[in-house]
N, C-alpha and C positions, 0 to 999 in steps of 0.2 A: 497693135496687141487686138490679138485677136479677139474677140467677142462672140458670147453665145447666148443663145434668148433658148428656155427650157420654155417650154409646155409641159405640162401635166392634168391630165383630165381621164375620168371615169365614162367608158359607152355604159348605159343601159341597157340590163342582163337582156332583154327583151329588141336590143336592138342589134343585136350581135351579126343579122345578118343584112338588114341595113348598109350595119357601118361598113360591110367588106366590099359593098355597092358604091358605097362613096368614096371610096378611096381607091378605084380605080377610075374616078369622073376626078378624084385629085390628081392621081399621077397625070391624068392624060392634056388638064387644066394648066400644071406646074411644070409641065414632060420632064416629068421626071424620069432619072433613067440611071440606075450604078449610083446611088449618094449624093449626085448632083442633079439641081434644078436649073434645068436649062431656058424657061423663061426670066427668069431675074439676075441677074446677072451679080449681084449683091451677093447671093447666099452661095458660100463658099463647100459647104457641105450641110446636109441633113441626111438623118436620122430621125426612123420611129423605136420604139419599144414596146414590149406587151412585157408587163410584169406576171414571172412565172410563179414565184415564191417569196410568203408573206407577204405583211400590206395588206392592198383592194387590190380586189377581185375586179380583171376588168381593168386595172388600172394602166395607163399610157403613160409614156413620156417623145417629147419630141424635142431635138439636140437641134437647133439650126446655126450656122457657123459662119461667123461675118469676119472680113479684115480687121472689124472697128466699131466701134458707135456710130459713126459719121454713115456708114455702109447700112447700120441696121436701120435708123434713121429715113437712109434715101427709099430700103426696102420697103418701110412700115408708108409712109407717105402716098409708095405705089399702089401699094397692097387695098390701100384706103383707099381709093380714087379706084379701083380697078372694080370691071364687074362680079367678080367674085366675090365680093362683098355682096351682091344682089343674088347670087345665086347659089354659092354652095355653104357658103358661111351660117344662112339660115337654117339647111337640112344638117351640115355640123353638129350647129345648136341643137337641134331638135333629138342629135340622139345621145347627148353627153347628158349624166347626171346630172342637174343642177346643184349647182355648190361648190362643185366639184375642178371646174377649168382654173388653174393657176398660170401666170408668167411670171417668167421673174428673168431677169440681166446677170449675166457671169462673165466677168475677167478672167484671165487665168493670175497666178502671182508668182510662180516659178516653173 
């Protein structure tokens, strides 16, 4: 059964230009092409959405799709041991408003 990892966060208003530069580095690291992450086979698809109306200004939602929970766990183990955690993750964390980042895991019911 498909499993989704949903990540939400808000970018600091003064960090928008830096976030744009970060996204380019992120795409290169993950070898991102047309909604697919080439670097990690466990990820079926990935999309990022920016809030346009209502809610929080500069709010983002990322949807990571996996075949099942086991594939999500494999991905998580790989990413935690990768150089992403020492190179890009600290940069990303400096761009978001503290206390706004949330991660949840969802399974479809229909």
